[in-house]
N, C-alpha and C positions, 0 to 999 in steps of 0.2 A: 195366683202367684203371690208369694210372700216376699215383700220387699222390706229389708231391714228398717226399723223405726228411725235409724239415724240417716236415712236417705231422704233428703228434702226434694221437693218438686223441681227446683231450679238447679239442682246439683248435677255434675257430670260424673258418670260412672265409667270405670274401666271394665269393659265387658268382653267376653268371648263365649263362643258356643263350642261344646265338646261332647265326646262320647264318654260316659262314665264306665269304669271298669268294675267287674264283680269283686266282692270282698276277698274271695280266696286268691284271686290273681294279685290284688293289691298286697296282701300279706306275703305272698311268694316273692313279689318284686321287692318289697321292703327288706326282706331277709337277704335277697341277692345283692341289693344296693349296699347293705352293711358289710357283706363279705367282699364285694368288688371294689368299694371305694372307701371303706373305713380306714382312717389313718392317712389317706392321701391328702397332702397339703394343698391349699389353694382351691379346694373343691367343696361346693355346698351341695349336699345330697338333698333332693326334693323329698318332702315329707309325704306320708301316705295320702293325705287329703289333697295333695297337689298332683297326683298321678292321674292322667287322663289322655285321651287322643283328641287334640284340638281339631275342630272343623273349620272355624273362622275366628280370627282375632279382630275385634272391632275397635279397640282402643277406647278413648274417652268419648262417651256419647251422653247427650242430655237424658236425664232420668225419664223425661216424658216419652222417649222413644222405646223404652223397655217393653211395654205391652205389645207393640207392633213387632219388635224383634222376637219376643217370646212366641208370638202368634205364628211368625214365619218358621221358627224352629219347630213348633208343634206340627204345622202342616207338612213340612218336609219329613219329619220323623215318622209321622203316621203313614206316609206314603212309602217309607223305607222298610227293609227287612233287617232283622238282627244281623250284626256284622261279626265275622270271625277273623281274628288276627293270630298270626304266628310270627314270633320274633325271628328275623333272618340276619340281623347284623347290628353292630354298634358303630356310631358315626359321631364325629365332633364338628361343630361349627365354630365360629369365633367366640361364642359365649356359652354354649350348652353341649352336653353329651346326651345322645338319644339312642333309643333302641328303634331300629327301622323294622317295620312289620310288613308281612304279606297280607293283603286284604283279599280273603277268599271270595272269589266270584265278583270282586269289585263293588261289593254292596256298600261299603263305607264311602268309597269314592263317588258312587252314584248319589248318595245322601249329601256329600259335601258339595258336589256340583249343583244339585237342586237347591240346597240352602244358599250357596253363593249367588245363584241367579235371583232368588227371592230377595235376599238382602241388598243386592245391587238395585233391583227395582224399587226397593224401599228407600234407597239413597243413603244407606248407612255403612256400605262396604264396597271396597274396590278390590276385585280379584287380583291375586298375585300373578306375575307373568309365568312363574314356574308352576308345573303341575303339582296338585295337592299330594303330599307325601304322608302316608299313615305312619305315625311314630309316637313314641312315648319319651318325653324329656325326663331324664333321670338325675342329671347333675347340672349345675351351673358353675361358671368359673370366670375369672377376669383374664387369665392367661391360659391358653390351650395346653392341657397337660399331656396330650398325645398318648392316651391310655389305650390298651388293647385288652379289655376284660373278657373273660369267658362269658358266653351268653347265658341268661337264665333258662332253666329247663321248665318252661311253663306249659308247653304243649299248646293246642289251640285255645284261644280265649274268646269267648262269645260275649259281646256286649249288646244289651238290648235296651239301653236307656241313653238319651241325650239330655243335655242341660244347658241353660244359660247361666254362666258364672259371672260373679263380680270379683275382680282382683283389686285388693288394697295393698299398695306397696308399703312395706315396713323395713326398718334397718336389718331385721333378721331374714328378710325375704318376703315374697308376696304371700298374702293370705287370701285363699279362695273361699267364696261362699256361693253355694248353689241357690239361685233365685227362683228357678223353675226347672222341673225335669219332666220328661215325657217319655213314654215307652215307644220303642221303634215298632212300626207296624200297627200302632194303635192298640196293642194288647194290654 
């Protein structure tokens, strides 16, 4: 695991675990975002490196916990199969616009549940009350724009890699850095 040199032992890191998307899907999504949201006021489009499917958001955690968190992600990912997503809709919450996805065979959901259980036993995560929803956040906003964009024509997207990310908040938006990644199914 490569931890940035700027991370000190006593520091708290803003961490999350997510499925990484293949490069071609990221490129297609980025083009779609520009068409769908370019010129829309009050909307911040997420950059290519910010596109992922979140498995578990951990928030600020002591840097000393990173190795155990990465170990649990690795164990859960190796027990999982590659996940296939198909975009089925667009939805807005109070602060984000997202693409909701179908999770073929529930493989990503099974990985998420396994990871949540492992992280709960580790004492670094508390599962949300609502069921895990496979989605891609594509925009952020302060005031809900109530958009109804056409959906991107991606077709099935297969993701075969999970990662522990560090999120650093900046005035221009969060900057994400992959701290460790692992193949699904141990491949």
